[in-house]
C-alpha positions in Angstrom: 0.0 0.0 0.3 1.3 3.5 -0.7 1.7 5.2 2.4 1.7 9.0 3.0 -0.1 12.1 4.0 -1.4 13.6 1.3 -2.6 16.8 1.4 -5.2 16.4 -1.1 -9.0 15.0 0.4 -9.0 11.8 -1.3 -12.1 10.9 -2.0 -12.8 6.7 -0.8 -12.7 6.1 -4.4 -9.5 7.9 -4.8 -7.8 6.0 -1.9 -8.9 2.8 -3.4 -8.1 3.7 -6.5 -4.0 4.4 -5.6 -4.2 1.0 -3.3 -5.0 -0.8 -5.9 -2.3 0.9 -8.5 0.5 0.8 -6.1 -0.3 -3.1 -5.2 -0.1 -3.7 -8.8 3.3 -1.9 -9.3 4.7 -3.0 -6.1 3.9 -7.3 -7.0 3.7 -7.1 -10.9 5.3 -4.0 -12.5 8.8 -3.5 -10.2 9.8 -7.0 -10.4 8.9 -7.3 -14.3 11.1 -4.3 -15.3 13.9 -5.3 -13.1 14.3 -8.6 -15.2 13.4 -6.4 -18.0 16.5 -3.7 -17.2 19.2 -7.4 -16.8 18.1 -8.8 -20.5 19.4 -8.3 -24.1 17.4 -5.8 -25.8 16.5 -8.3 -28.1 15.4 -10.8 -25.6 13.3 -7.8 -24.3 11.2 -7.7 -27.0 10.4 -11.7 -27.7 6.6 -13.1 -27.1 7.4 -14.9 -24.0 8.9 -11.3 -22.6 7.9 -9.8 -19.1 7.2 -6.8 -21.2 4.0 -8.2 -22.9 2.7 -10.1 -19.8 2.7 -6.7 -17.4 1.1 -4.5 -20.7 -1.4 -7.8 -20.6 -2.2 -7.5 -17.2 -2.4 -3.5 -17.6 -5.1 -3.7 -20.5 -7.3 -6.5 -18.5 -7.1 -3.5 -15.5 -8.5 -0.6 -18.4 -5.3 2.1 -17.4 -4.6 2.4 -21.4 -8.6 3.8 -21.3 -8.0 6.5 -18.5 -7.4 9.5 -21.0 -10.5 9.0 -23.2 -13.3 11.1 -22.5 -16.4 8.9 -20.5 -18.5 9.5 -23.8 -15.6 8.3 -26.2 -14.9 4.9 -24.1 -13.2 5.9 -21.1 -13.5 4.7 -17.0 -15.1 8.8 -16.2 -11.9 9.4 -14.2 -11.2 12.5 -12.6 -8.2 14.4 -13.6 -7.0 13.7 -9.9 -7.4 10.3 -10.5 -5.5 10.1 -13.7 -2.4 11.8 -12.0 -2.5 9.0 -9.4 -2.2 6.2 -11.7 0.8 7.7 -13.6 2.4 8.8 -10.3 1.9 5.4 -9.0 3.0 3.3 -12.4 6.0 5.4 -12.6 6.8 4.9 -8.9 6.8 1.0 -9.8 8.6 1.3 -13.2 9.7 4.6 -15.4 9.3 2.0 -18.7 6.1 0.7 -17.9 4.7 3.7 -17.3 6.2 5.1 -20.3 4.6 2.0 -22.7 1.3 3.4 -21.2 2.0 6.8 -22.1 2.6 6.2 -25.7 0.3 3.7 -26.3 -2.4 5.9 -25.6 -1.2 8.8 -27.6 -2.7 7.4 -31.2 -5.6 5.8 -30.4 -6.7 8.8 -27.6 -6.0 11.7 -29.8 -8.2 9.8 -32.5 -11.0 9.6 -30.3 -10.8 13.6 -29.5 -9.7 14.6 -33.1 -10.4 11.8 -35.5 -13.6 10.7 -37.9 -16.3 8.5 -36.9 -14.4 6.0 -39.3 -11.3 5.3 -37.6 -12.8 5.8 -34.5 -14.5 2.2 -35.6 -11.4 1.2 -37.8 -9.0 1.7 -35.0 -10.3 3.0 -31.8 -12.5 0.9 -30.6 -10.8 -2.2 -31.3 -8.1 -1.0 -29.1 -10.7 0.4 -26.7 -11.6 -3.1 -26.1 -8.5 -5.3 -26.3 -7.8 -7.3 -22.7 -5.0 -9.0 -24.5 -2.5 -6.7 -25.6 -2.8 -7.1 -29.3 -2.5 -3.8 -30.0 0.0 -1.4 -28.7 0.7 2.5 -29.8 3.6 4.5 -30.2 4.7 8.2 -30.9 6.8 8.8 -33.7 8.1 12.5 -33.4 12.0 12.5 -33.4 14.2 12.2 -36.0 18.0 11.1 -37.3 18.0 15.0 -37.9 15.6 16.4 -35.3 15.7 15.8 -31.6 13.9 18.4 -29.2 14.1 21.0 -31.9 10.9 19.1 -33.0 9.3 20.4 -30.1 10.2 24.2 -30.6 9.5 24.6 -33.8 6.1 25.9 -33.0 6.9 28.4 -30.9 10.7 29.6 -32.4 11.2 32.3 -34.9 9.5 31.3 -38.4 13.1 32.7 -40.1 15.1 30.2 -37.7 12.5 27.7 -38.1 13.3 27.0 -41.8 16.9 26.4 -41.2 15.9 23.7 -38.9 15.8 21.5 -42.2 13.2 19.8 -43.8 11.9 16.7 -41.7 12.9 13.1 -42.8 9.6 11.7 -42.7 7.4 13.6 -45.0 3.6 12.9 -46.3 2.4 13.2 -49.8 -1.5 13.0 -51.2 -2.3 10.6 -54.0 -6.0 10.2 -54.5 -7.8 9.2 -51.3 -4.7 7.8 -49.6 -1.4 9.7 -48.0 2.0 8.3 -48.8 4.5 8.1 -45.9 7.9 8.0 -46.8 11.0 8.0 -44.2 12.4 6.9 -40.9 12.0 8.0 -37.6 15.0 8.0 -35.5 16.2 5.1 -32.9 14.5 6.9 -29.5 11.3 6.3 -30.3 9.5 4.7 -27.1 7.7 0.9 -27.4 8.3 1.0 -31.2 10.0 -2.6 -31.7 6.8 -3.6 -29.7 4.3 -1.6 -31.1 1.3 -1.8 -33.7 0.1 1.4 -34.6 2.4 4.7 -34.3 1.1 8.0 -34.2 3.2 9.6 -36.7 3.8 13.6 -37.5 5.1 13.8 -41.3 5.7 17.2 -42.9 3.9 17.7 -46.3 5.9 16.9 -48.8 7.0 20.4 -50.5 6.7 22.1 -47.5 8.9 24.4 -45.9 8.9 23.6 -41.7 8.6 21.4 -39.7 5.5 22.7 -38.3 3.4 22.4 -41.7 3.0 18.7 -41.0 0.2 15.9 -40.1 -0.2 13.9 -37.5 -1.8 10.0 -38.6 -2.0 6.3 -37.5 0.5 3.9 -39.4 -0.5 0.2 -38.6 2.7 -1.0 -38.2 2.0 -4.2 -40.2 0.8 -1.8 -43.5 3.6 -3.0 -46.4 6.7 -0.9 -46.4 7.5 -0.8 -42.5 10.7 -2.1 -41.2 11.2 -1.7 -37.4 15.5 -1.0 -36.6 16.7 -3.2 -33.9 15.5 -2.6 -30.4 18.8 -0.1 -29.1 20.4 -0.8 -26.0 20.4 2.3 -23.8 21.2 3.7 -20.3 17.9 3.8 -18.6 14.7 3.4 -18.9 15.7 -0.1 -20.5 11.9 -1.6 -19.6 10.6 -0.4 -22.3 12.3 -1.1 -26.1 13.2 1.6 -27.7 14.3 1.7 -32.2 13.9 3.2 -35.1 10.9 2.8 -37.7 11.7 3.0 -41.6 8.9 3.8 -44.4 8.9 3.1 -47.5 6.4 4.6 -49.5 3.7 3.3 -47.1 0.1 4.2 -48.1 -2.7 5.0 -45.4 -6.4 5.7 -45.8 -7.3 9.3 -45.6 -9.2 8.8 -42.7 -5.9 7.5 -40.7 -5.1 11.0 -40.8 -6.2 12.4 -37.6 -5.4 15.8 -37.8 -5.1 17.2 -41.7 -2.0 20.0 -42.2 -3.2 23.5 -41.9 -3.3 25.8 -39.2 -5.3 23.2 -36.4 -2.5 21.4 -36.6 -0.2 23.7 -34.9 -2.7 24.1 -32.4 -3.4 20.0 -31.9 0.6 19.3 -31.4 0.8 22.5 -28.9 -2.1 21.0 -26.7 -0.8 17.4 -27.3 2.1 18.6 -25.7 0.6 20.0 -22.7 -0.9 16.4 -22.2 2.2 14.4 -22.2 4.2 17.2 -20.1 1.7 16.1 -17.6 2.1 13.0 -18.2 5.6 12.7 -17.8 5.3 15.2 -14.4 3.7 12.6 -12.8 5.9 9.8 -13.8 8.8 12.0 -12.4 7.1 12.3 -9.3 6.9 8.7 -9.3 10.4 8.2 -9.9 11.2 10.7 -7.4 9.3 9.3 -4.6 10.5 5.8 -5.3 14.2 7.8 -4.9 13.2 9.0 -1.7 11.4 5.8 0.2 14.0 3.7 -1.0 16.8 6.2 0.4 14.7 6.9 3.5 14.6 3.1 4.6 18.0 2.1 3.7 18.6 5.1 5.9 17.1 3.5 8.8 18.6 0.1 8.3 22.5 0.5 7.4 24.1 1.0 11.0 28.0 3.4 10.7 29.5 4.6 13.6 27.1 2.4 15.8 23.9 4.2 15.7 22.0 3.9 11.8 22.9 6.3 9.4 19.6 8.3 9.7 20.8 9.5 13.0 24.1 11.1 11.3 22.4 14.7 10.9 24.0 15.2 7.6 22.1 12.1 6.4 18.7 13.8 7.9 18.6 16.9 6.3 19.7 15.3 3.0 16.7 13.0 3.2 14.2 16.1 3.9 15.6 18.3 1.3 13.8 15.2 -1.0 11.0 15.0 1.0 10.4 18.7 0.1 11.0 17.9 -3.1 9.1 15.4 -4.0 6.0 17.3 -2.3 6.2 20.4 -3.9 6.5 19.1 -7.5 3.8 16.3 -6.8 1.1 19.6 -5.9 2.2 21.6 -8.9 1.8 18.8 -11.4 -1.5 17.7 -10.2 -2.8 21.5 -10.0 -1.6 21.5 -13.8 -2.9 18.6 -14.7 -6.5 19.3 -13.6 -6.4 22.4 -15.7 -5.2 20.9 -18.9 -7.1 17.4 -18.5 -10.3 19.9 -18.4 -9.8 21.9 -21.0 -8.2 19.4 -23.6 -10.0 15.9 -22.4 -13.3 16.8 -20.3 -14.1 20.0 -22.3 -12.6 19.7 -25.6 -11.7 23.1 -25.7 -8.1 22.9 -26.3 -6.9 25.9 -24.9 -4.2 24.7 -22.1 -1.5 26.6 -21.0 1.4 25.4 -22.5 3.7 27.4 -20.2 2.1 25.8 -17.3 2.3 22.6 -18.6 5.6 23.1 -19.8 7.1 23.9 -16.0 5.7 20.6 -14.6 7.3 18.5 -16.8 10.7 20.6 -16.1 10.3 20.7 -12.7 9.2 17.6 -11.9 12.2 15.9 -14.1 14.7 18.2 -12.4 13.8 17.3 -9.0 13.5 13.4 -10.0 17.2 13.5 -10.8 18.3 16.0 -7.8 16.7 13.0 -5.6 17.8 10.2 -7.4 21.3 11.5 -7.2 20.8 12.3 -3.5 19.9 9.1 -2.6 22.5 7.6 -4.4 24.9 9.3 -1.9 22.9 8.1 1.1 23.4 4.7 -0.4 27.4 5.3 -0.9 28.7 2.2 -2.6 25.9 0.1 -2.5 24.3 2.7 -4.7 26.2 2.0 -7.6 25.7 -1.5 -7.1 22.8 -3.2 -9.6 22.0 -5.7 -6.0 19.9 -2.6 -5.0 17.3 -1.2 -7.3 18.4 2.5 -6.6 20.9 2.4 -9.2 18.4 1.5 -11.9 16.4 4.4 -10.9 19.4 6.6 -10.8 19.7 5.8 -14.5 15.5 5.7 -15.1 15.8 9.4 -13.8 19.1 10.6 -15.8 17.5 9.4 -19.0 14.5 11.5 -18.0 16.2 14.8 -18.6 16.1 13.9 -22.5 13.4 11.9 -22.7 10.5 13.1 -24.5 12.3 16.9 -24.6 15.3 17.7 -23.2 14.9 20.0 -20.4 17.1 22.8 -21.9 14.8 23.4 -25.0 11.3 22.6 -23.3 12.8 25.6 -20.8 13.7 27.9 -24.5 10.2 26.6 -25.5 8.3 27.6 -22.4 10.7 31.2 -22.4 9.2 32.0 -25.2 5.6 31.6 -24.0 6.4 33.3 -21.0 7.8 36.2 -22.7 4.9 36.6 -25.0 1.8 35.3 -23.1 2.5 35.8 -19.5 -0.7 38.6 -18.6 -3.3 36.7 -21.2 -5.9 35.1 -19.4 -6.4 33.0 -22.0 -4.6 30.7 -24.6 -3.0 32.8 -27.5 -2.5 31.1 -30.8 -0.4 34.3 -32.1 2.4 31.8 -32.5 1.0 29.4 -34.9 -0.5 32.1 -36.6 2.9 33.3 -37.7 4.0 30.5 -38.6 1.1 29.8 -40.9 1.8 33.4 -42.5 5.1 32.3 -43.5 4.4 28.7 -44.9 
């Protein structure tokens, strides 16, 4: 059971949800994540891998439906309840939490912004899946475009043109779109996914921002997956390249067509993913803090448990302070963002606040993980203790889903332009398309 004082007044339903998800994270997810962490990359994606067993159980529990509006197959959860699920899953494993997050992206976006036809073709079977037959991933970064893909909407359009053209392009051909190109080796869950929520630049356009978002079935003719890569952290979520060689998809698989709304969609999608990443980071930071607290209570040096030493006690307090402040900021932003994007579907969340939730929580996760390793001493560098894995995962977070530096620059542009405004201003997208 997750035991800590929660300053929000949780309902009985909230408490039961937290206990259920925490028990699953502790008894199922964490042991599987440790097993995956020690396996070679090729072994992690074989049919008998623990990855598939855990994902199948998450599907049975319905966690993949948590971000859908209730009227479109969702569980009727509140923003706080969605946050609780993500924090507890990431407490168990950043990799599995990320795997669930990217699984949702193509299908939730299609439910929110796609046609009734794509909902029946792709979303409904995914909603009803209890066997892990369907798994989404999110194709953004490319060999020549990493975090610059994230800032392409808000940076000066003249500079954005100099970023160069996208490595994945889409071209209309009759009532189909043809996809060509390559996504980077860092696409989370790509080696195990069945569908990709793909960002592609329109062929012949000038900038990355002039694109579309579509779903590509990864068994379509012309799709090829690269080998899973061997990463420092988050080894419990396989990552790898995707190649598209004249892959044809029907027009209704384009969830968001090229044009002005694509810019709004992409900006708002980053608000949703930033809230998710913030919750993941808090869950990871809490796991590090609790490992360090328990270790300090048991480890005896100088004749007493090390928690009796004032420097260790002070460090633990500082870690607690960071976890608590991050949790309540991320929760507040999640409530605001989910109301606008999921509940009311007005697509007018605040990018600067959402990015701040992700950036701040990622930073504190790394700081808390670093301090936890210091408290463990040499044991913290030993694979026998989970804190070694958690530290590697926390380091990976500073890059995953956009480096904190580029995310901060993007948020800074929004702060500089729009701080006094009490509404979502789309002026940056207007400027982008005036140049296009």
